[in-house]
C-alpha positions in Angstrom: -48.1 -21.2 -2.7 -45.4 -19.3 -4.7 -41.8 -19.8 -3.7 -40.3 -16.3 -3.7 -36.8 -17.6 -4.3 -37.8 -19.3 -7.5 -39.3 -16.0 -8.9 -36.3 -13.9 -8.0 -34.3 -13.0 -11.1 -30.8 -14.4 -10.9 -29.5 -13.3 -14.3 -29.0 -9.9 -15.8 -29.1 -9.9 -19.6 -27.4 -7.2 -21.6 -27.4 -7.4 -25.5 -29.0 -10.8 -25.3 -26.2 -12.4 -23.2 -26.0 -13.1 -19.5 -23.6 -10.5 -18.1 -24.3 -11.1 -14.4 -25.4 -14.3 -12.8 -26.1 -14.8 -9.1 -26.5 -18.6 -9.4 -22.9 -19.6 -10.0 -21.2 -16.6 -8.4 -18.4 -17.1 -5.9 -19.0 -15.4 -2.5 -16.0 -13.2 -2.9 -17.4 -11.7 -6.1 -20.7 -11.2 -4.5 -19.0 -9.3 -1.6 -17.1 -7.3 -4.2 -20.3 -6.3 -6.0 -22.0 -5.4 -2.7 -19.0 -3.2 -1.8 -19.2 -1.4 -5.2 -22.9 -0.8 -4.7 -22.9 0.2 -1.0 -19.8 2.5 -1.2 -21.5 5.4 -3.0 -24.7 4.9 -1.1 -22.8 5.1 2.2 -20.9 8.2 0.9 -24.2 9.9 -0.1 -25.8 9.1 3.3 -22.7 10.4 5.2 -22.6 13.6 3.1 -26.3 14.3 3.6 -26.0 13.7 7.3 -22.8 15.8 7.6 -24.5 18.8 5.9 -27.7 18.4 8.1 -29.8 17.6 5.0 -31.4 14.6 6.8 -34.0 15.8 9.2 -33.9 14.3 12.7 -30.2 13.4 12.6 -27.7 15.5 14.6 -24.8 16.7 12.4 -22.6 16.9 15.5 -23.1 13.2 16.0 -21.6 12.5 12.6 -18.3 14.3 13.6 -18.2 12.4 16.9 -18.9 9.1 15.3 -16.3 9.6 12.6 -13.6 10.4 15.2 -14.7 7.4 17.2 -14.6 5.1 14.2 -11.1 6.4 13.2 -9.9 5.8 16.8 -11.4 2.3 16.8 -9.7 1.5 13.5 -6.4 2.8 14.6 -6.4 0.9 17.9 -7.7 -2.2 16.2 -4.7 -2.1 13.8 -2.3 -1.5 16.7 -3.8 -4.5 18.5 -3.5 -6.8 15.5 0.1 -5.7 14.9 0.8 -6.4 18.6 -0.7 -9.9 18.2 1.4 -10.5 15.1 4.6 -9.4 16.9 3.9 -11.8 19.8 2.9 -14.8 17.7 5.5 -14.4 15.0 8.0 -17.3 14.8 11.4 -16.4 16.3 14.5 -16.6 14.1 16.6 -19.7 14.8 19.9 -19.0 16.5 23.1 -20.5 15.2 24.9 -23.4 16.9 27.7 -21.2 18.1 25.2 -19.1 20.2 25.8 -15.9 18.3 23.6 -14.3 15.8 23.6 -15.4 12.2 24.4 -11.9 10.9 27.4 -11.1 13.2 
């Protein structure tokens, strides 16, 4: 039985040198490469969907989902900022009881 992982190419050779290797790559670099690859693919899919060039997908749904995702992102940021305000360390008060900048 052939192990598929052993036959998967892990190195990309350009001009006789290894220019890209999956075997010793840090996870953050792998995520970065995936983001570079998936970003234009996602943009192309969104554009085709927006202009109704993908049969079977409703172009009105792309507008509604975009507005929903923007609202989700906005309220998510507001929630994280609220959490940071609540859990931030308070400044120490001076011994005299007044503020330090008085």
